[in-house]
C-alpha positions as CSV (number, residue, x, y, z in Angstrom):
1,M,-26.2,-71.0,2.3
2,Q,-27.3,-68.9,-0.8
3,K,-27.8,-65.8,1.5
4,N,-24.0,-66.0,2.6
5,I,-23.0,-66.5,-0.8
6,I,-25.0,-63.1,-2.0
7,L,-23.7,-61.5,1.4
8,V,-20.1,-62.4,0.6
9,T,-20.4,-61.4,-3.0
10,A,-22.0,-58.0,-2.3
11,S,-19.2,-57.4,0.5
12,A,-16.2,-58.0,-1.9
13,M,-17.8,-55.6,-4.7
14,I,-18.1,-53.0,-2.2
15,L,-14.7,-53.4,-1.1
16,V,-13.3,-53.1,-4.7
17,L,-15.2,-50.3,-5.4
18,S,-14.3,-48.5,-2.4
19,A,-10.5,-49.2,-3.4
20,F,-10.9,-48.0,-6.8
21,K,-12.5,-44.8,-5.5
22,V,-9.5,-44.3,-3.1
23,I,-7.1,-45.3,-6.2
24,S,-8.7,-42.5,-8.7
25,A,-8.8,-39.9,-5.7
26,E,-5.1,-39.6,-5.6
27,E,-4.9,-38.5,-9.0
28,P,-5.8,-35.0,-9.2
29,R,-7.9,-34.0,-12.4
30,E,-7.2,-31.1,-14.2
31,E,-10.8,-29.8,-13.6
32,D,-9.8,-30.0,-9.8
33,Q,-6.7,-28.0,-10.1
34,A,-7.5,-25.3,-12.6
35,K,-8.9,-22.1,-11.3
36,S,-12.3,-21.3,-12.2
37,I,-13.3,-18.3,-14.5
38,A,-14.8,-16.5,-11.3
39,W,-11.4,-16.5,-9.4
40,Y,-9.8,-15.0,-12.9
41,V,-12.5,-12.4,-12.9
42,A,-11.8,-11.5,-9.3
43,H,-7.9,-11.8,-9.9
44,V,-7.4,-10.0,-13.4
45,R,-3.8,-9.8,-13.0
46,E,-3.2,-13.7,-12.6
47,A,-5.5,-13.8,-15.4
48,R,-3.3,-12.0,-17.5
49,A,-0.2,-13.5,-16.3
50,M,-1.8,-17.0,-17.3
51,N,-3.2,-15.7,-20.6
52,Q,0.7,-14.7,-21.4
53,Q,1.7,-17.9,-20.4
54,C,-0.7,-19.9,-22.8
55,H,0.2,-17.5,-25.4
56,D,3.9,-18.2,-25.0
57,N,3.3,-22.0,-24.9
58,P,0.9,-23.3,-27.8
59,G,1.0,-26.8,-26.0
60,M,-1.2,-25.2,-23.2
61,Q,-3.5,-23.3,-25.2
62,S,-6.4,-26.2,-25.0
63,S,-6.1,-26.6,-21.5
64,L,-9.0,-25.6,-19.0
65,E,-6.6,-23.2,-17.0
66,C,-6.0,-21.5,-20.3
67,R,-9.7,-21.3,-21.2
68,N,-10.6,-20.0,-17.9
69,A,-8.2,-17.1,-18.0
70,L,-9.1,-16.1,-21.4
71,H,-12.8,-16.3,-20.5
72,A,-12.4,-14.2,-17.4
73,L,-10.6,-11.5,-19.5
74,E,-13.2,-11.2,-22.0
75,I,-15.8,-11.0,-19.4
76,S,-13.9,-8.1,-17.4
77,F,-13.2,-6.2,-20.8
78,K,-16.4,-6.8,-22.5
79,G,-18.9,-7.0,-19.2
80,G,-20.8,-10.2,-18.4
81,N,-23.3,-10.0,-21.1
């Protein structure tokens, strides 16, 4: 009987954690949506355009997308080291 209770409890916990993972997977995070620094280094035009958008919109300036675009421009123009 004790074994059955433990098995049912463990199964219920697994189901709850699985459901939580599915629910949280539906909401994309900013880190998942933002283009990487490497992508912006390879696409300097897009980095410039994003940097202009970030400059024009102070609310965006602290976003990961803006930081990545700016960092890529710094690397492109100053060099990697």
